[in-house]
BAFI-3210 file (N, C-alpha, C; in Angstrom, 3 decimals, decimal comma, padded with zeros to 6 digits):
// residues 229
n [1|2|3|4|5|6|7|8|9|10|11|12|13|14|15|16|17|18|19|20|21|22|23|24|25|26|27|28|29|30|31|32|33|34|35|36|37|38|39|40|41|42|43|44|45|46|47|48|49|50|51|52|53|54|55|56|57|58|59|60|61|62|63|64|65|66|67|68|69|70|71|72|73|74|75|76|77|78|79|80|81|82|83|84|85|86|87|88|89|90|91|92|93|94|95|96|97|98|99|100|101|102|103|104|105|106|107|108|109|110|111|112|113|114|115|116|117|118|119|120|121|122|123|124|125|126|127|128|129|130|131|132|133|134|135|136|137|138|139|140|141|142|143|144|145|146|147|148|149|150|151|152|153|154|155|156|157|158|159|160|161|162|163|164|165|166|167|168|169|170|171|172|173|174|175|176|177|178|179|180|181|182|183|184|185|186|187|188|189|190|191|192|193|194|195|196|197|198|199|200|201|202|203|204|205|206|207|208|209|210|211|212|213|214|215|216|217|218|219|220|221|222|223|224|225|226|227|228|229]
n.u [174,262|176,093|175,191|176,835|178,594|180,879|182,639|184,694|186,920|189,406|190,291|192,328|192,131|189,582|189,547|190,971|189,761|187,391|189,166|189,786|187,211|186,250|187,623|186,099|183,448|181,130|180,635|179,307|179,950|178,473|178,441|180,918|181,661|183,369|182,322|180,479|177,652|176,511|176,601|174,872|172,514|172,294|172,211|169,832|167,959|168,425|168,556|171,398|173,402|175,726|178,286|181,166|183,107|184,654|186,269|187,193|187,001|186,442|184,339|181,862|181,929|182,209|181,584|178,840|177,927|176,678|175,349|173,148|172,170|169,223|168,495|168,850|171,677|174,835|178,080|181,398|184,193|186,807|189,926|192,517|193,526|193,651|192,709|189,579|188,630|186,958|184,569|183,793|183,131|181,376|178,914|178,253|179,727|180,435|183,413|186,603|188,823|192,186|193,733|196,853|195,395|195,638|194,575|194,085|192,708|191,564|189,381|189,073|187,143|184,878|183,911|183,166|180,981|179,331|178,623|177,461|174,708|173,832|172,980|171,293|169,390|168,584|166,055|164,845|163,090|160,804|161,703|160,714|161,819|163,955|166,606|167,636|170,132|169,550|169,599|171,497|171,346|170,368|167,518|164,684|162,853|159,251|158,789|155,972|154,821|155,650|155,115|156,215|159,492|161,392|163,529|166,038|168,920|171,360|170,376|167,218|163,299|161,722|158,672|155,546|153,303|151,099|152,901|155,698|157,788|161,052|164,609|167,237|170,717|171,319|171,408|168,817|169,535|170,958|168,908|167,096|167,973|167,800|164,953|162,079|161,715|159,360|157,567|157,921|158,824|160,534|159,527|160,340|163,261|163,564|161,802|160,549|158,103|155,868|154,019|151,681|150,138|149,578|146,949|145,681|145,914|146,935|147,084|150,537|150,778|150,878|148,725|149,382|148,284|146,955|149,087|150,153|152,327|155,049|155,280|158,046|159,146|161,174|160,996|158,158|157,180|158,239|156,990|154,519|154,207|154,784|152,538|150,371|150,450]
n.v [-011,879|-015,255|-018,089|-020,546|-023,914|-026,359|-029,131|-031,748|-034,097|-033,908|-031,914|-029,540|-028,647|-027,912|-025,517|-023,971|-023,210|-021,735|-019,373|-018,318|-017,699|-015,928|-013,440|-012,938|-010,676|-011,575|-013,859|-016,191|-018,334|-020,974|-023,418|-025,992|-029,293|-032,370|-035,019|-036,436|-037,431|-036,346|-033,800|-034,040|-034,384|-032,013|-030,107|-030,630|-030,068|-027,184|-025,776|-024,384|-022,050|-022,650|-025,270|-026,295|-028,973|-031,372|-034,592|-036,901|-038,567|-040,974|-042,236|-041,256|-039,957|-037,230|-036,888|-038,691|-037,849|-035,200|-035,796|-037,029|-035,118|-033,383|-030,694|-027,503|-026,796|-025,134|-026,163|-026,433|-028,280|-029,982|-031,178|-033,308|-034,726|-034,456|-036,435|-036,737|-034,577|-034,091|-035,284|-034,293|-031,611|-032,817|-032,804|-030,251|-028,213|-025,451|-025,037|-026,394|-027,248|-027,572|-028,917|-028,207|-024,887|-021,684|-017,966|-016,334|-018,112|-019,212|-017,368|-016,686|-019,065|-018,540|-016,087|-016,891|-018,467|-016,520|-014,776|-017,132|-016,973|-014,611|-014,493|-016,441|-014,905|-013,101|-011,639|-012,907|-013,428|-016,035|-018,917|-020,919|-023,149|-025,774|-027,509|-030,559|-033,552|-036,330|-040,059|-039,694|-037,416|-033,676|-032,620|-030,711|-029,503|-028,174|-026,205|-026,008|-028,218|-029,906|-032,388|-033,557|-034,240|-037,062|-038,532|-040,527|-042,048|-041,634|-040,640|-038,786|-038,513|-037,357|-036,541|-036,100|-033,581|-035,888|-037,079|-039,109|-040,133|-038,451|-039,724|-038,878|-038,619|-036,776|-034,950|-034,355|-031,605|-030,253|-030,039|-028,404|-025,515|-025,141|-024,778|-022,526|-020,699|-019,904|-021,812|-024,157|-026,620|-028,034|-031,169|-033,187|-035,302|-036,811|-035,234|-033,432|-030,718|-029,823|-026,925|-025,561|-027,976|-029,314|-030,835|-031,690|-031,905|-033,350|-034,581|-035,435|-035,648|-034,984|-034,785|-035,223|-035,433|-037,892|-039,115|-039,894|-037,941|-037,981|-035,605|-034,571|-034,296|-032,283|-030,563|-029,570|-027,350|-025,240|-025,876|-025,567|-022,849|-021,512|-022,541|-021,481|-018,992]
n.w [283,599|283,914|285,457|286,991|287,162|288,594|287,857|288,694|289,469|290,605|293,139|293,280|290,131|290,689|292,269|290,723|288,912|290,243|291,246|288,759|288,027|290,017|288,946|287,171|285,999|284,962|285,485|287,829|289,834|291,173|292,560|293,534|292,479|293,139|293,157|290,427|290,565|292,696|291,417|289,154|290,396|291,736|289,321|288,024|289,843|290,603|288,087|285,799|284,116|282,803|282,474|283,754|283,266|283,678|281,672|282,124|284,178|287,194|288,188|286,609|283,512|281,919|279,555|279,451|281,670|280,742|278,770|279,992|281,303|282,435|281,985|279,556|279,309|278,825|277,873|278,691|278,220|280,412|280,612|280,481|278,848|274,890|273,354|273,779|272,628|269,902|270,469|271,974|271,044|269,322|271,091|270,843|272,395|274,462|274,604|274,671|276,903|277,322|279,987|281,298|281,709|280,893|282,418|280,475|278,830|279,605|279,941|277,311|276,742|278,055|277,495|274,699|275,666|277,003|274,497|273,150|275,025|274,717|272,121|272,140|273,457|272,421|270,881|267,727|264,735|263,896|262,844|259,812|258,667|259,405|258,779|258,767|259,087|257,573|256,732|254,918|253,397|253,033|254,876|254,286|256,614|257,598|260,212|261,473|261,092|262,797|265,233|267,655|269,475|269,832|272,070|271,472|272,842|270,850|268,768|267,231|266,811|264,445|264,902|262,720|261,023|259,473|257,822|257,472|260,520|260,722|261,274|263,183|263,499|266,154|269,190|271,322|272,832|270,695|268,711|270,014|269,949|267,059|266,721|266,717|269,727|270,837|270,459|270,749|273,604|275,762|277,691|278,695|279,702|277,422|275,433|273,631|272,692|270,624|271,428|270,176|269,456|271,290|272,447|274,923|278,584|281,588|284,970|284,985|282,030|278,500|275,728|272,050|268,863|269,464|270,909|273,792|276,244|278,596|281,004|282,878|286,222|286,772|284,608|284,710|286,082|284,261|282,418|282,866|283,439|280,813|279,683|280,867|280,470]
ca.u [175,216|176,111|175,548|177,622|179,491|182,262|182,668|185,925|187,067|190,654|190,292|193,144|191,381|188,062|190,234|192,122|188,267|186,941|189,663|189,380|185,503|186,480|188,244|185,389|182,388|179,865|180,324|178,895|180,382|177,668|179,214|181,970|181,585|184,337|181,472|179,771|176,558|175,883|176,315|173,866|171,371|172,134|171,730|168,006|166,924|168,822|169,250|172,689|173,561|177,185|179,089|182,843|183,322|186,044|185,723|187,884|186,330|186,489|182,647|180,877|182,766|181,802|180,356|178,188|176,942|176,211|174,211|172,186|171,359|167,694|168,176|169,688|173,032|176,126|179,188|182,917|184,797|188,365|190,422|194,075|193,508|193,057|191,660|188,309|188,170|186,059|183,195|183,003|182,252|179,858|178,268|178,063|180,057|180,983|184,913|187,576|189,706|192,944|194,966|197,091|195,125|196,105|193,545|193,749|192,339|189,648|188,650|188,478|186,301|183,841|183,567|182,324|179,716|178,577|178,116|176,340|173,779|173,276|172,395|169,999|168,379|168,189|164,890|164,732|162,169|160,772|162,256|159,691|162,306|164,639|167,605|167,961|171,003|169,389|169,482|173,084|170,987|169,896|166,318|164,118|161,809|158,456|158,640|155,033|154,406|156,464|154,173|156,968|160,541|161,683|165,004|166,320|170,234|172,212|169,320|165,781|162,735|161,009|156,928|155,108|151,777|150,699|154,036|156,430|158,653|162,609|165,101|168,449|171,926|171,711|170,843|167,716|169,913|171,210|168,020|166,210|168,611|167,231|163,830|161,558|161,317|158,045|156,589|158,307|158,746|161,476|158,947|160,738|164,798|163,244|160,930|160,462|156,798|155,327|152,934|150,200|150,054|148,584|145,238|145,031|146,777|146,277|148,304|151,649|150,884|149,947|148,269|149,574|148,153|146,606|150,062|150,331|153,962|154,840|156,119|158,739|159,195|162,568|160,340|156,721|157,096|158,663|155,942|152,928|154,361|154,435|150,968|149,324|150,670]
ca.v [-012,836|-016,469|-018,948|-022,028|-025,163|-026,906|-030,547|-032,400|-035,235|-033,105|-030,582|-028,589|-028,635|-026,930|-024,361|-022,871|-022,596|-020,854|-018,539|-017,508|-017,249|-014,922|-012,546|-012,329|-010,136|-011,891|-015,683|-016,502|-019,810|-021,142|-024,569|-026,916|-030,885|-033,426|-036,123|-036,242|-038,142|-034,845|-032,811|-034,037|-034,233|-030,792|-029,674|-031,209|-029,386|-025,928|-025,116|-023,587|-021,269|-023,428|-026,485|-026,200|-030,253|-032,606|-035,520|-038,092|-039,207|-042,445|-042,555|-041,394|-039,782|-035,944|-037,276|-039,136|-036,636|-034,103|-036,553|-037,430|-033,932|-033,117|-028,965|-027,254|-026,139|-024,576|-026,981|-025,842|-029,284|-029,654|-032,066|-033,207|-035,586|-034,237|-037,425|-036,665|-033,288|-034,551|-036,041|-032,951|-030,742|-033,118|-032,449|-028,973|-027,822|-024,035|-024,717|-027,191|-026,303|-028,609|-028,577|-026,863|-023,440|-019,937|-017,539|-015,769|-019,379|-019,711|-016,118|-016,905|-019,665|-017,976|-015,060|-017,807|-018,693|-015,205|-014,809|-017,881|-016,858|-013,247|-014,843|-016,997|-013,991|-011,709|-011,531|-013,026|-013,925|-017,180|-019,529|-021,416|-023,979|-026,139|-028,482|-031,753|-034,261|-037,837|-040,778|-039,116|-036,417|-032,468|-032,941|-029,485|-029,438|-026,895|-026,506|-026,050|-029,530|-030,851|-032,654|-033,305|-034,595|-037,994|-038,652|-041,886|-042,068|-040,558|-040,445|-038,034|-039,105|-036,082|-036,911|-034,920|-034,022|-036,514|-037,427|-040,469|-039,476|-038,455|-039,789|-038,190|-038,707|-035,873|-034,844|-032,978|-030,222|-029,459|-029,685|-027,473|-024,306|-024,950|-024,186|-020,992|-020,942|-019,503|-022,402|-025,813|-026,423|-029,517|-031,642|-034,411|-035,912|-037,508|-035,120|-031,822|-030,505|-028,132|-026,363|-025,542|-029,582|-030,156|-031,512|-032,297|-031,679|-034,158|-034,696|-035,477|-036,394|-034,323|-035,556|-034,637|-036,185|-039,090|-039,583|-039,570|-037,821|-037,900|-034,018|-034,965|-033,105|-031,335|-029,794|-029,174|-025,852|-024,281|-026,033|-024,918|-021,444|-021,393|-022,596|-020,622|-017,528]
ca.w [284,757|283,544|286,563|286,595|288,145|287,675|287,948|288,422|290,303|291,491|293,786|292,893|289,670|290,927|292,702|289,512|288,238|291,132|291,274|287,518|287,712|290,798|288,631|285,477|286,649|284,312|285,965|289,328|289,897|292,342|293,374|292,672|292,951|292,847|292,863|289,390|290,565|293,236|290,428|288,226|291,333|291,889|287,966|287,893|290,827|290,144|286,722|285,647|282,229|282,281|283,059|283,622|283,041|283,538|281,141|282,400|285,844|287,281|288,164|285,656|282,431|281,926|278,363|279,881|282,471|279,814|277,894|281,089|281,999|281,677|281,694|278,374|279,616|278,074|278,705|278,442|278,827|280,873|280,586|280,325|277,321|274,041|272,537|273,859|271,842|268,555|270,937|272,968|269,961|268,645|271,902|270,782|273,975|273,837|274,151|274,905|277,509|277,603|280,790|282,347|280,648|281,301|282,706|279,196|277,356|280,261|279,764|275,563|276,534|279,016|276,395|273,791|276,585|277,030|273,316|273,128|275,555|274,080|270,829|272,433|274,440|271,152|269,920|266,263|263,405|264,483|261,244|259,583|258,302|259,984|257,958|259,263|257,997|257,823|255,622|253,868|253,157|254,104|254,533|255,029|257,851|258,310|262,007|261,814|260,981|263,890|266,691|269,016|268,846|270,708|272,277|271,617|273,056|270,143|267,855|267,323|266,033|264,547|264,353|261,645|260,837|258,021|257,518|258,306|261,047|260,662|262,107|262,496|264,463|266,713|270,447|271,821|273,247|269,636|267,685|270,727|269,297|265,922|266,812|267,393|271,154|271,394|270,105|271,417|274,657|276,595|278,885|279,646|278,925|276,049|274,519|272,830|272,248|269,922|272,167|269,332|268,899|272,318|272,551|276,358|279,615|282,630|286,066|284,240|280,573|277,598|274,570|270,638|267,802|270,180|271,435|275,259|276,129|280,013|281,789|283,940|287,609|286,095|283,480|284,866|286,502|283,460|281,260|283,261|283,413|279,500|278,955|281,855|279,569]
c.u [174,764|176,197|176,206|178,199|180,296|182,351|183,915|186,344|188,362|190,283|191,136|192,589|190,163|188,614|190,790|190,527|187,625|188,188|189,646|187,902|185,400|186,964|187,621|184,342|181,274|179,855|180,175|178,754|179,490|178,173|180,264|181,326|183,048|183,520|180,060|178,008|175,788|175,759|175,327|172,641|171,283|171,382|170,261|167,275|167,276|169,264|170,570|172,468|174,789|177,623|180,445|182,861|184,130|185,277|186,121|187,696|185,940|185,277|181,815|181,612|181,922|181,061|178,987|176,932|176,633|175,333|173,134|171,808|170,207|167,826|168,747|170,560|174,355|177,331|180,470|183,846|186,258|188,532|191,963|194,590|192,949|192,103|190,192|187,527|186,934|184,880|182,664|182,608|181,420|178,616|177,779|178,481|180,498|182,636|185,736|188,828|190,735|194,029|196,310|196,597|195,579|194,518|193,151|192,965|191,246|189,081|188,249|186,859|185,129|183,511|182,911|180,725|178,672|177,960|177,014|174,857|173,119|172,772|171,254|168,807|167,770|166,818|165,209|163,269|162,093|160,918|161,056|160,237|163,428|165,428|167,892|168,611|169,958|169,344|170,474|172,276|170,728|168,139|165,536|162,793|160,799|158,266|157,148|154,520|154,970|155,511|154,899|158,366|160,965|163,415|165,214|167,982|170,448|171,486|168,027|164,848|161,969|159,505|156,557|154,019|151,601|151,551|154,850|157,468|160,039|163,094|166,552|169,357|172,087|171,257|169,575|168,316|170,338|169,746|167,179|166,846|168,245|165,741|163,582|161,067|160,105|157,384|156,853|158,877|159,528|160,073|159,381|162,486|164,707|162,501|160,719|158,696|156,630|153,983|151,748|149,909|149,525|147,680|144,930|145,972|146,029|147,065|149,355|151,968|149,840|149,749|148,810|149,250|147,831|147,819|150,261|151,715|153,883|155,704|156,813|158,687|160,304|161,949|159,071|156,728|157,184|157,339|154,337|152,833|153,974|153,010|149,884|149,524|149,641]
c.v [-014,694|-017,072|-020,198|-022,435|-025,461|-028,180|-031,295|-033,281|-034,821|-031,972|-029,277|-027,738|-027,172|-025,705|-023,568|-022,338|-021,636|-019,787|-017,637|-017,074|-015,801|-013,212|-011,946|-011,891|-010,625|-013,325|-015,459|-018,050|-019,859|-022,363|-025,283|-028,065|-031,639|-035,279|-035,815|-036,473|-037,131|-033,917|-032,652|-034,052|-032,529|-030,008|-029,536|-030,527|-027,857|-026,024|-023,977|-022,880|-022,189|-024,000|-026,183|-027,957|-031,071|-034,135|-036,647|-038,411|-040,557|-042,951|-042,600|-039,734|-038,302|-036,337|-037,600|-038,469|-035,546|-034,714|-036,730|-036,180|-033,512|-031,614|-028,789|-026,028|-026,032|-025,436|-026,491|-027,216|-028,835|-030,822|-032,048|-033,950|-034,854|-034,918|-037,134|-035,253|-033,459|-034,715|-034,809|-032,011|-031,275|-033,027|-030,963|-028,149|-026,436|-024,220|-025,877|-027,066|-027,848|-028,398|-028,635|-025,520|-022,771|-019,325|-016,628|-016,633|-019,190|-018,827|-016,034|-017,846|-019,436|-016,841|-015,872|-017,833|-017,490|-014,460|-015,548|-017,596|-015,530|-013,558|-015,637|-016,088|-013,065|-012,362|-011,649|-013,179|-015,375|-017,760|-020,159|-023,133|-024,324|-027,302|-029,425|-032,994|-035,687|-038,684|-040,106|-038,168|-035,263|-032,709|-031,081|-029,801|-028,374|-027,507|-026,306|-027,442|-030,563|-031,022|-032,354|-034,499|-035,627|-038,211|-040,015|-042,573|-041,035|-040,302|-039,352|-038,609|-038,236|-036,742|-035,771|-035,082|-034,634|-036,964|-038,662|-039,807|-039,366|-038,838|-039,791|-038,596|-037,625|-036,063|-033,548|-031,836|-029,643|-028,901|-028,190|-025,903|-024,106|-024,296|-023,165|-021,230|-020,649|-020,598|-024,010|-025,324|-028,024|-029,613|-032,792|-034,481|-036,170|-037,056|-033,754|-032,017|-029,515|-027,771|-025,916|-026,689|-030,084|-029,780|-031,289|-032,122|-032,464|-034,507|-034,329|-035,786|-035,080|-035,201|-034,796|-035,670|-037,771|-039,741|-039,017|-039,270|-037,575|-036,198|-034,356|-033,784|-032,117|-030,210|-029,244|-027,920|-025,055|-024,590|-025,612|-023,858|-021,034|-021,690|-021,937|-018,651|-017,376]
c.w [284,214|284,928|285,957|287,985|287,735|288,544|287,784|289,642|291,276|291,907|293,429|291,317|289,450|291,463|291,878|289,085|289,245|291,280|289,806|287,050|289,031|289,569|287,389|286,570|286,182|284,891|287,468|289,564|291,265|293,141|292,755|293,532|292,424|292,543|291,832|289,848|291,423|292,492|289,811|289,087|291,561|290,421|287,994|288,583|290,724|289,202|286,698|284,031|282,122|283,151|282,725|283,585|282,287|282,722|281,570|284,164|286,019|287,513|287,387|284,317|282,459|280,556|278,786|280,483|281,899|278,994|278,828|281,753|281,177|281,304|280,501|279,149|278,747|278,683|278,064|279,444|279,207|281,046|280,270|279,627|276,424|273,030|272,859|273,244|271,004|269,445|271,774|272,051|269,610|269,632|272,012|272,074|273,120|273,449|275,015|275,640|277,964|278,885|280,972|281,622|281,423|281,854|281,576|278,151|277,934|279,832|278,365|276,105|277,219|278,088|275,122|274,327|276,632|275,786|272,964|273,804|275,109|272,870|271,040|272,730|273,084|270,726|268,439|265,964|263,779|262,892|261,081|259,237|259,006|258,944|258,867|258,533|258,294|256,185|254,436|253,074|253,963|253,741|255,336|255,456|257,932|259,765|262,306|261,320|261,890|264,837|267,882|268,487|270,382|271,063|272,219|271,574|272,207|269,063|268,078|266,478|265,882|264,340|263,728|261,607|259,479|257,258|258,352|259,163|260,255|261,606|261,825|264,069|265,368|268,016|270,426|272,231|271,824|268,705|268,230|270,192|267,887|265,919|267,326|269,060|271,834|270,865|270,226|272,844|275,354|277,685|279,361|278,930|277,479|274,895|274,328|272,348|271,625|270,721|271,652|268,955|270,105|272,718|273,949|277,563|280,938|283,097|285,477|282,641|279,860|276,195|273,432|270,003|268,558|270,801|272,801|275,654|277,921|280,214|283,106|285,011|287,176|285,418|283,766|285,276|284,880|282,432|281,593|283,405|281,929|279,177|279,786|280,852|278,610]
res [m|i|k|a|i|a|i|d|d|e|l|p|a|l|q|i|i|d|i|f|c|n|k|i|d|f|i|q|l|e|k|t|f|n|k|p|t|d|a|v|k|y|i|n|k|y|p|v|d|l|l|f|l|d|i|n|m|p|s|l|s|g|i|e|l|y|k|n|t|e|q|e|t|m|v|i|f|t|t|a|y|s|d|y|a|v|e|g|f|n|l|d|a|i|d|y|l|l|k|p|f|t|f|e|r|f|l|q|a|v|n|k|a|a|q|h|q|q|l|k|t|t|t|a|p|a|q|s|f|i|y|i|r|a|d|y|s|l|i|k|i|d|t|n|d|i|l|f|i|e|g|l|d|d|y|l|k|i|h|l|v|n|q|k|p|v|v|a|r|m|t|l|k|s|i|v|d|k|l|p|e|d|n|f|i|r|i|h|r|s|y|v|a|a|i|n|k|i|s|s|i|r|a|k|m|i|t|i|a|n|e|d|l|p|v|s|n|s|y|e|e|n|f|l|k|r|i|n|k]
***
């Protein structure tokens, strides 16, 4: 079952998504929001698997909302404007629905989300290397050398053992999908940590290679569960 919420400043658009979701047995639409700020508060408190997210909203654009979401969440963008498609897919969106969309097109998008979720949950051997595009080239990085990853707006800084950091133009959301899930954990909207590189934990701080990193409230519960295992 995919838990989802829908965010759109237009109530008729939310009603359509609600009707469509009720026709699909593997989608559970938990709430709808016509105020983006309320949605952000909800997502950070109650993580969901999927967002149906309108892009062109007056108070906060869907693009900015998704960038500011602390949880790892799939997104299907919905909008009446095709100009935003490229930016939406740059954020690793599952799909992009151009209004008005049919139920058949909606079903196609949520099937993609189901396939993506299934791929993430399927057990697979951990990869030793990832490839990152940086400095106009493709850089091979041994995941065992990664200490932690720092998010800086649209850039990442990958801190490595006995090497200078690698800076790449991508989001934390996109690199997390490349990393071995058992070895890395999101601890903050701006940090992903290598679990086996953590040398100490105190209060809401961890230490890796003499660097103190914060553990935010949104990620603390999941972090402690993983560490206690």
